[in-house]
N, CA, C and O of each residue as an XYZ file, in Angstrom:
684
protein
N       1.729     13.383     23.008
C       2.134     13.368     21.616
C       2.980     14.593     21.328
O       2.923     15.595     22.040
N       3.743     14.492     20.300
C       4.626     15.581     19.897
C       3.810     16.739     19.350
O       3.075     16.591     18.374
N       3.946     17.888     19.985
C       3.215     19.061     19.521
C       4.141     20.065     18.853
O       3.803     21.244     18.740
N       5.300     19.608     18.413
C       6.154     20.435     17.578
C       6.576     19.593     16.375
O       6.758     18.380     16.478
N       6.721     20.245     15.267
C       6.935     19.546     14.004
C       8.230     18.743     13.969
O       8.187     17.576     13.580
N       9.373     19.295     14.350
C      10.606     18.502     14.262
C      10.556     17.198     15.061
O      10.996     16.159     14.570
N      10.028     17.241     16.281
C       9.997     15.997     17.071
C       8.989     15.016     16.485
O       9.222     13.807     16.517
N       7.873     15.510     15.950
C       6.931     14.602     15.302
C       7.572     13.949     14.084
O       7.450     12.738     13.901
N       8.248     14.724     13.255
C       8.858     14.159     12.045
C       9.889     13.082     12.386
O       9.943     12.042     11.730
N      10.701     13.331     13.407
C      11.696     12.329     13.828
C      11.000     11.064     14.310
O      11.383      9.954     13.941
N       9.982     11.240     15.132
C       9.220     10.089     15.627
C       8.592      9.321     14.470
O       8.678      8.094     14.429
N       7.970     10.013     13.542
C       7.254      9.362     12.446
C       8.203      8.633     11.499
O       7.877      7.552     11.008
N       9.378      9.218     11.236
C      10.372      8.517     10.404
C      10.754      7.181     11.049
O      10.830      6.154     10.375
N      10.992      7.211     12.360
C      11.380      5.986     13.064
C      10.245      4.968     13.093
O      10.478      3.772     12.920
N       9.021      5.437     13.310
C       7.880      4.516     13.333
C       7.727      3.834     11.977
O       7.529      2.620     11.924
N       7.814      4.580     10.891
C       7.674      3.984      9.560
C       8.829      3.036      9.260
O       8.634      2.004      8.618
N      10.020      3.376      9.718
C      11.163      2.478      9.500
C      10.927      1.121     10.161
O      11.304      0.087      9.611
N      10.304      1.124     11.339
C      10.005     -0.150     12.009
C       8.995     -0.958     11.200
O       9.098     -2.183     11.133
N       8.027     -0.294     10.590
C       7.052     -0.992      9.758
C       7.723     -1.525      8.495
O       7.474     -2.660      8.088
N       8.560     -0.720      7.887
C       9.202     -1.097      6.621
C      10.152     -2.278      6.763
O      10.506     -2.904      5.764
N      10.569     -2.591      7.979
C      11.444     -3.760      8.181
C      10.798     -5.039      7.653
O      11.489     -5.962      7.223
N       9.486     -5.081      7.689
C       8.793     -6.289      7.229
C       9.020     -6.499      5.736
O       9.220     -7.633      5.301
N       8.993     -5.442      4.951
C       9.223     -5.569      3.503
C      10.555     -6.253      3.247
O      10.666     -7.112      2.372
N      11.568     -5.864      4.019
C      12.913     -6.410      3.826
C      12.978     -7.905      4.135
O      13.855     -8.604      3.626
N      12.069     -8.395      4.956
C      12.077     -9.807      5.351
C      11.292    -10.706      4.394
O      11.378    -11.931      4.483
N      10.536    -10.108      3.489
C       9.655    -10.892      2.618
C      10.350    -11.410      1.377
O      11.348    -10.858      0.913
N       9.802    -12.468      0.866
C      10.181    -13.011     -0.437
C       9.090    -12.613     -1.432
O       7.971    -12.312     -1.017
N       9.385    -12.604     -2.725
C       8.371    -12.197     -3.711
C       7.049    -12.953     -3.590
O       5.979    -12.377     -3.781
N       7.127    -14.238     -3.273
C       5.893    -15.032     -3.174
C       5.047    -14.675     -1.949
O       3.893    -15.092     -1.855
N       5.600    -13.919     -1.027
C       4.862    -13.512      0.166
C       3.948    -12.312     -0.090
O       2.929    -12.160      0.584
N       4.294    -11.475     -1.039
C       3.684    -10.162     -1.169
C       2.162    -10.180     -1.237
O       1.515     -9.384     -0.556
N       1.585    -11.044     -2.019
C       0.123    -11.039     -2.157
C      -0.542    -12.169     -1.367
O      -1.718    -12.470     -1.572
N       0.228    -12.796     -0.454
C      -0.330    -13.807      0.436
C      -1.159    -13.118      1.513
O      -0.771    -12.074      2.037
N      -2.297    -13.711      1.835
C      -3.147    -13.223      2.925
C      -3.438    -14.386      3.862
O      -3.509    -15.530      3.413
N      -3.607    -14.120      5.153
C      -3.815    -15.195      6.116
C      -5.174    -15.875      5.997
O      -5.360    -16.964      6.539
N      -6.122    -15.260      5.305
C      -7.451    -15.846      5.146
C      -8.103    -15.213      3.914
O      -7.719    -14.129      3.475
N      -9.079    -15.902      3.382
C      -9.817    -15.355      2.248
C     -10.455    -14.027      2.652
O     -11.083    -13.927      3.705
N     -10.292    -13.031      1.825
C     -10.872    -11.727      2.104
C     -10.033    -10.823      2.987
O     -10.368     -9.652      3.168
N      -8.941    -11.350      3.544
C      -8.062    -10.542      4.395
C      -7.054     -9.784      3.535
O      -6.783    -10.167      2.397
N      -6.511     -8.722      4.082
C      -5.471     -7.966      3.386
C      -4.229     -8.839      3.245
O      -3.877     -9.586      4.158
N      -3.577     -8.738      2.105
C      -2.266     -9.352      1.896
C      -1.197     -8.383      2.404
O      -1.506     -7.253      2.782
N       0.063     -8.832      2.409
C       1.159     -7.919      2.743
C       1.117     -6.705      1.818
O       1.192     -5.562      2.268
N       0.996     -6.971      0.527
C       0.962     -5.880     -0.439
C      -0.185     -4.927     -0.177
O      -0.018     -3.708     -0.231
N      -1.362     -5.491      0.108
C      -2.521     -4.647      0.419
C      -2.234     -3.736      1.610
O      -2.525     -2.541      1.568
N      -1.663     -4.306      2.669
C      -1.390     -3.526      3.872
C      -0.371     -2.419      3.617
O      -0.557     -1.292      4.076
N       0.697     -2.726      2.896
C       1.692     -1.684      2.616
C       1.133     -0.602      1.700
O       1.395      0.582      1.909
N       0.367     -0.996      0.688
C      -0.251      0.010     -0.185
C      -1.257      0.848      0.597
O      -1.367      2.055      0.380
N      -1.994      0.205      1.510
C      -2.967      0.890      2.360
C      -2.273      1.923      3.237
O      -2.694      3.079      3.284
N      -1.218      1.520      3.928
C      -0.498      2.444      4.802
C       0.100      3.607      4.015
O      -0.007      4.761      4.430
N       0.721      3.305      2.894
C       1.335      4.350      2.076
C       0.288      5.317      1.546
O       0.435      6.534      1.655
N      -0.772      4.759      0.971
C      -1.810      5.594      0.381
C      -2.535      6.445      1.399
O      -2.795      7.622      1.151
N      -2.868      5.865      2.548
C      -3.552      6.655      3.579
C      -2.668      7.773      4.105
O      -3.133      8.895      4.304
N      -1.401      7.472      4.330
C      -0.503      8.512      4.829
C      -0.504      9.702      3.873
O      -0.688     10.849      4.281
N      -0.294      9.402      2.596
C      -0.160     10.492      1.619
C      -1.499     11.106      1.214
O      -1.651     12.327      1.213
N      -2.461     10.262      0.875
C      -3.674     10.754      0.222
C      -4.830     11.028      1.177
O      -5.834     11.612      0.769
N      -4.711     10.620      2.431
C      -5.735     10.984      3.403
C      -5.142     11.909      4.470
O      -5.548     13.065      4.586
N      -4.183     11.400      5.247
C      -3.647     12.209      6.341
C      -2.960     13.485      5.840
O      -3.237     14.573      6.346
N      -2.076     13.363      4.860
C      -1.348     14.545      4.384
C      -2.275     15.534      3.684
O      -2.063     16.744      3.763
N      -3.293     15.032      3.005
C      -4.251     15.953      2.385
C      -5.075     16.662      3.457
O      -5.281     17.874      3.385
N      -5.537     15.918      4.435
C      -6.405     16.460      5.469
C      -5.719     17.566      6.271
O      -6.347     18.578      6.584
N      -4.447     17.388      6.605
C      -3.775     18.423      7.394
C      -3.567     19.705      6.595
O      -3.256     20.751      7.165
N      -3.738     19.626      5.282
C      -3.656     20.818      4.432
C      -5.033     21.442      4.194
O      -5.169     22.396      3.428
N      -6.055     20.886      4.864
C      -7.404     21.399      4.695
C      -8.092     20.912      3.441
O      -9.088     21.489      3.004
N      -7.565     19.857      2.867
C      -8.124     19.288      1.640
C      -8.890     18.015      1.964
O      -8.653     17.398      3.002
N      -9.805     17.614      1.091
C     -10.498     16.343      1.302
C      -9.565     15.163      1.004
O      -8.584     15.304      0.274
N      -9.880     14.026      1.569
C      -9.126     12.803      1.312
C      -9.174     12.461     -0.166
O     -10.210     12.605     -0.816
N      -8.038     12.004     -0.693
C      -7.959     11.527     -2.073
C      -7.582     10.046     -2.097
O      -7.204      9.519     -3.143
N      -7.684      9.376     -0.951
C      -7.359      7.948     -0.869
C      -8.352      7.162     -1.707
O      -9.564      7.282     -1.530
N      -7.824      6.356     -2.624
C      -8.680      5.618     -3.554
C      -8.791      4.136     -3.228
O      -9.680      3.461     -3.748
N      -7.912      3.615     -2.385
C      -7.943      2.194     -2.059
C      -6.543      1.613     -2.012
O      -5.554      2.318     -2.208
N      -6.474      0.305     -1.748
C      -5.177     -0.339     -1.534
C      -4.761     -1.297     -2.645
O      -3.697     -1.909     -2.553
N      -5.551     -1.438     -3.664
C      -5.184     -2.342     -4.755
C      -4.106     -1.760     -5.650
O      -3.920     -0.544     -5.695
N      -3.400     -2.618     -6.358
C      -2.367     -2.165     -7.290
C      -2.967     -1.165     -8.276
O      -2.316     -0.195     -8.662
N      -4.213     -1.410     -8.678
C      -4.866     -0.523     -9.643
C      -5.046      0.897     -9.108
O      -5.186      1.836     -9.892
N      -5.044      1.064     -7.792
C      -5.197      2.389     -7.186
C      -3.881      3.142     -7.083
O      -3.868      4.311     -6.697
N      -2.785      2.498     -7.417
C      -1.469      3.134     -7.327
C      -0.906      3.432     -8.709
O       0.283      3.717     -8.852
N      -1.758      3.366     -9.724
C      -1.338      3.574    -11.117
C      -0.241      2.583    -11.493
O       0.661      2.901    -12.268
N      -0.334      1.374    -10.933
C       0.629      0.325    -11.235
C       1.976      0.489    -10.560
O       2.888     -0.300    -10.807
N       2.122      1.505     -9.705
C       3.421      1.785     -9.086
C       3.811      0.774     -8.025
O       4.996      0.596     -7.742
N       2.835      0.114     -7.439
C       3.127     -0.710     -6.266
C       2.853     -2.185     -6.528
O       2.080     -2.817     -5.808
N       3.486     -2.724     -7.553
C       3.395     -4.163     -7.754
C       4.797     -4.740     -7.582
O       5.787     -4.106     -7.945
N       4.870     -5.933     -7.034
C       6.157     -6.537     -6.729
C       6.777     -5.900     -5.492
O       6.425     -4.784     -5.110
N       7.701     -6.620     -4.874
C       8.332     -6.121     -3.647
C       9.024     -4.773     -3.860
O       8.879     -3.863     -3.044
N       9.767     -4.647     -4.944
C      10.470     -3.387     -5.195
C       9.482     -2.250     -5.425
O       9.701     -1.136     -4.951
N       8.404     -2.520     -6.143
C       7.405     -1.495     -6.399
C       6.677     -1.071     -5.143
O       6.413      0.114     -4.940
N       6.350     -2.044     -4.294
C       5.676     -1.723     -3.035
C       6.602     -0.891     -2.151
O       6.168      0.101     -1.564
N       7.859     -1.279     -2.051
C       8.810     -0.501     -1.226
C       8.978      0.898     -1.788
O       9.017      1.866     -1.028
N       9.080      1.026     -3.110
C       9.226      2.345     -3.723
C       7.991      3.208     -3.466
O       8.113      4.400     -3.184
N       6.804      2.610     -3.563
C       5.569      3.346     -3.311
C       5.485      3.779     -1.840
O       5.103      4.912     -1.543
N       5.837      2.885     -0.940
C       5.857      3.214      0.486
C       6.806      4.381      0.742
O       6.456      5.327      1.448
N       8.004      4.313      0.169
C       8.999      5.373      0.367
C       8.570      6.685     -0.282
O       8.750      7.754      0.302
N       8.003      6.611     -1.486
C       7.580      7.825     -2.188
C       6.459      8.536     -1.435
O       6.524      9.745     -1.211
N       5.441      7.788     -1.048
C       4.332      8.397     -0.303
C       4.811      8.973      1.021
O       4.361     10.037      1.445
N       5.723      8.267      1.668
C       6.256      8.739      2.955
C       7.042     10.034      2.770
O       6.872     10.979      3.540
N       7.900     10.079      1.754
C       8.694     11.289      1.514
C       7.790     12.478      1.200
O       8.011     13.575      1.712
N       6.781     12.272      0.369
C       5.857     13.356      0.042
C       5.099     13.816      1.289
O       4.904     15.013      1.501
N       4.681     12.862      2.099
C       3.949     13.202      3.320
C       4.832     13.950      4.306
O       4.397     14.935      4.903
N       6.075     13.491      4.486
C       6.996     14.188      5.387
C       7.206     15.627      4.940
O       7.282     16.532      5.771
N       7.300     15.841      3.640
C       7.471     17.208      3.131
C       6.257     18.065      3.500
O       6.404     19.224      3.890
N       5.074     17.498      3.376
C       3.850     18.223      3.738
C       3.793     18.452      5.244
O       3.549     19.571      5.695
N       4.015     17.400      6.019
C       3.976     17.546      7.471
C       5.030     18.542      7.952
O       4.816     19.254      8.934
N       6.165     18.590      7.260
C       7.244     19.490      7.638
C       6.905     20.962      7.491
O       7.587     21.815      8.058
N       5.859     21.268      6.735
C       5.450     22.676      6.578
C       4.555     23.139      7.716
O       4.271     24.332      7.830
N       4.104     22.213      8.560
C       3.176     22.577      9.627
C       3.901     23.321     10.750
O       4.930     22.872     11.254
N       3.351     24.439     11.116
C       3.890     25.194     12.246
C       3.293     24.631     13.540
O       2.388     23.797     13.508
N       3.808     25.094     14.659
C       3.231     24.660     15.933
C       1.780     25.118     16.038
O       0.944     24.411     16.601
N       1.481     26.294     15.498
C       0.094     26.764     15.490
C      -0.780     25.863     14.626
O      -1.925     25.579     14.978
N      -0.238     25.412     13.490
C      -0.989     24.492     12.626
C      -1.295     23.189     13.354
O      -2.394     22.651     13.221
N      -0.338     22.678     14.118
C      -0.551     21.429     14.848
C      -1.664     21.559     15.878
O      -2.394     20.602     16.133
N      -1.791     22.727     16.464
C      -2.831     22.959     17.465
C      -4.179     23.305     16.849
O      -5.219     23.158     17.491
N      -4.156     23.761     15.611
C      -5.389     24.159     14.930
C      -6.211     22.921     14.565
O      -5.662     21.834     14.388
N      -7.518     23.095     14.454
C      -8.350     21.939     14.088
C      -8.230     21.587     12.611
O      -7.987     22.444     11.762
N      -8.406     20.312     12.338
C      -8.572     19.826     10.969
C      -9.819     18.942     10.987
O     -10.263     18.498     12.046
N     -10.362     18.698      9.830
C     -11.571     17.891      9.734
C     -11.222     16.596      9.025
O     -10.710     16.611      7.906
N     -11.499     15.471      9.683
C     -11.177     14.179      9.076
C     -12.264     13.790      8.068
O     -13.297     14.456      7.992
N     -12.045     12.725      7.299
C     -13.005     12.355      6.263
C     -14.419     12.044      6.763
O     -15.375     12.119      5.991
N     -14.560     11.695      8.044
C     -15.910     11.436      8.565
C     -16.604     12.715      9.021
O     -17.757     12.687      9.451
N     -15.890     13.839      8.921
C     -16.474     15.123      9.299
C     -16.161     15.574     10.707
O     -16.567     16.665     11.107
N     -15.440     14.756     11.476
C     -15.081     15.130     12.841
C     -13.936     16.143     12.818
O     -13.010     16.039     12.015
N     -14.021     17.112     13.707
C     -12.979     18.115     13.835
C     -12.138     17.797     15.059
O     -12.668     17.446     16.113
N     -10.829     17.923     14.916
C      -9.908     17.677     16.035
C      -8.631     18.452     15.783
O      -8.379     18.903     14.666
N      -7.825     18.604     16.823
C      -6.522     19.249     16.662
C      -5.702     18.424     15.664
O      -5.734     17.193     15.677
N      -4.980     19.123     14.815
C      -4.178     18.441     13.796
C      -3.209     17.456     14.426
O      -3.012     16.364     13.893
N      -2.592     17.820     15.563
C      -1.653     16.883     16.180
C      -2.361     15.608     16.614
O      -1.759     14.534     16.591
N      -3.624     15.703     17.008
C      -4.367     14.500     17.388
C      -4.673     13.649     16.159
O      -4.672     12.421     16.244
N      -4.929     14.273     15.042
C      -5.156     13.550     13.789
C      -3.885     12.808     13.382
O      -3.949     11.665     12.931
N      -2.747     13.447     13.540
C      -1.478     12.784     13.227
C      -1.184     11.658     14.218
O      -0.586     10.645     13.856
N      -1.606     11.841     15.459
C      -1.475     10.745     16.432
C      -2.319      9.559     15.998
O      -1.890      8.413     16.132
N      -3.515      9.818     15.480
C      -4.361      8.735     14.969
C      -3.654      7.989     13.841
O      -3.777      6.770     13.728
N      -2.916      8.720     13.009
C      -2.154      8.078     11.932
C      -1.118      7.120     12.506
O      -0.936      6.017     11.989
N      -0.433      7.538     13.583
C       0.587      6.671     14.166
C      -0.042      5.441     14.825
O       0.534      4.353     14.792
N      -1.215      5.614     15.417
C      -1.914      4.470     16.014
C      -2.379      3.504     14.924
O      -2.313      2.287     15.100
N      -2.836      4.034     13.826
C      -3.251      3.205     12.692
C      -2.069      2.396     12.172
O      -2.195      1.207     11.877
N      -0.929      3.051     12.065
C       0.294      2.378     11.606
C       0.664      1.243     12.565
O       0.975      0.137     12.122
N       0.632      1.508     13.865
C       0.994      0.481     14.847
C       0.040     -0.702     14.771
O       0.468     -1.849     14.892
N      -1.219     -0.443     14.576
C      -2.215     -1.513     14.423
C      -1.828     -2.438     13.269
O      -1.770     -3.658     13.429
N      -1.566     -1.846     12.118
C      -1.229     -2.671     10.959
C       0.176     -3.257     11.050
O       0.431     -4.324     10.491
N       1.094     -2.581     11.743
C       2.428     -3.149     11.922
C       2.342     -4.465     12.679
O       3.046     -5.421     12.355
N       1.480     -4.513     13.685
C       1.294     -5.766     14.413
C       0.801     -6.870     13.491
O       1.269     -8.006     13.578
N      -0.133     -6.551     12.612
C      -0.601     -7.540     11.640
C       0.547     -8.014     10.762
O       0.707     -9.212     10.531
N       1.343     -7.072     10.274
C       2.442     -7.414      9.365
C       3.464     -8.318     10.044
O       3.935     -9.280      9.437
N       3.812     -8.020     11.294
C       4.774     -8.860     12.012
C       4.203    -10.260     12.247
O       4.912    -11.255     12.104
N       2.931    -10.331     12.605
C       2.304    -11.640     12.797
C       2.258    -12.415     11.490
O       2.587    -13.601     11.456
N       1.856    -11.756     10.421
C       1.800    -12.418      9.118
C       3.185    -12.912      8.697
O       3.315    -14.010      8.156
N       4.215    -12.108      8.943
C       5.577    -12.521      8.605
C       5.949    -13.784      9.372
O       6.569    -14.691      8.815
N       5.575    -13.845     10.647
C       5.895    -15.051     11.424
C       5.123    -16.254     10.893
O       5.648    -17.368     10.890
N       3.899    -16.049     10.448
C       3.129    -17.154      9.857
C       3.775    -17.674      8.581
O       3.613    -18.845      8.239
N       4.498    -16.826      7.881
C       5.200    -17.205      6.656
C       6.602    -17.717      6.943
O       7.323    -18.103      6.023
N       6.997    -17.723      8.225
C       8.335    -18.192      8.580
C       9.419    -17.165      8.305
O      10.589    -17.525      8.178
N       9.054    -15.904      8.211
C      10.017    -14.832      7.942
C      10.410    -14.168      9.261
O       9.563    -13.901     10.113
N      11.675    -13.913      9.408
C      12.184    -13.255     10.601
C      12.343    -11.774     10.321
O      13.019    -11.379      9.371
N      11.717    -10.962     11.152
C      11.797     -9.515     11.033
C      12.615     -8.997     12.207
O      12.480     -9.485     13.329
N      13.461     -8.012     11.948
C      14.262     -7.425     13.023
C      13.348     -6.968     14.158
O      12.266     -6.442     13.897
N      13.758     -7.155     15.401
C      12.938     -6.738     16.540
C      12.631     -5.246     16.484
O      13.429     -4.451     15.986
N      11.475     -4.885     16.997
C      11.045     -3.488     16.965
C      12.034     -2.544     17.634
O      12.358     -1.490     17.086
N      12.516     -2.921     18.818
C      13.333     -2.004     19.600
C      14.699     -2.585     19.952
O      15.280     -2.216     20.973
N      15.218     -3.485     19.125
C      16.580     -3.963     19.289
C      16.746     -5.302     19.977
O      17.760     -5.967     19.769
N      15.791     -5.721     20.787
C      15.888     -7.004     21.473
C      14.634     -7.829     21.191
O      13.529     -7.295     21.095
N      14.827     -9.124     21.064
C      13.662    -10.003     21.013
C      13.120    -10.151     22.428
O      13.792     -9.780     23.391
N      11.934    -10.679     22.558
C      11.352    -10.907     23.876
C      12.232    -11.859     24.683
O      12.419    -11.665     25.884
N      12.771    -12.884     24.027
C      13.625    -13.855     24.712
C      14.913    -13.192     25.211
O      15.371    -13.473     26.318
N      15.496    -12.309     24.385
C      16.715    -11.610     24.806
C      16.436    -10.686     25.988
O      17.241    -10.596     26.915
N      15.309    -10.009     25.954
C      14.929     -9.126     27.053
C      14.725     -9.928     28.337
O      15.185     -9.530     29.407
N      14.036    -11.053     28.221
C      13.802    -11.891     29.397
C      15.116    -12.415     29.960
O      15.290    -12.469     31.177
N      16.039    -12.800     29.090
C      17.330    -13.287     29.550
C      18.081    -12.200     30.305
O      18.721    -12.484     31.318
N      18.016    -10.981     29.837
C      18.677     -9.875     30.541
C      18.008     -9.627     31.897
O      18.680     -9.293     32.873
N      16.701     -9.790     31.950
C      15.971     -9.618     33.194
C      16.343    -10.675     34.215
O      16.431    -10.385     35.408
N      16.561    -11.899     33.755
C      16.953    -12.977     34.659
C      18.320    -12.718     35.264
O      18.569    -13.081     36.414
N      19.206    -12.095     34.504
C      20.544    -11.806     35.000
C      20.537    -10.704     36.049
O      21.490    -10.566     36.817
N      19.465     -9.921     36.083
C      19.411     -8.797     37.025
C      19.127     -9.235     38.457
O      19.256     -8.432     39.382
N      18.751    -10.472     38.653
C      18.395    -10.946     40.017
C      19.569    -10.962     40.942
O      19.431    -11.331     42.108
């Protein structure tokens, strides 16, 4: 994992951009759709990712307790309703978090922080957990988009079929 702030920030901006591609592929009627009763909707997942980044991870690396209140629209003070509102909330929380993460020195990244469950770990490992959490939910979002018939730009520039076709040509 990146143990210096500039490389982490560059990596994290790119990781979030890959997640945010799903918002661009959705229609308004998709936002609160969930694949099953009781499951997170697209809106729930985006509000969850945004809120956790800002109100749990960014608070924790500053030595503060988590202020994450939940993923419902009511937990965002009404800021994250509708596609435009969800995208704005995602971008706002991300920008605020990047500003906080950007203040971390290399010593801060190596220093321990305490997560909401009380476990202590190096701050860079806590930030790595954030990226793993994002990847977990990004997979859900891409799958949900496909279930809705929405096409999302490939994660790394090629679809699986395009990659396989290039591999066949290499023989």
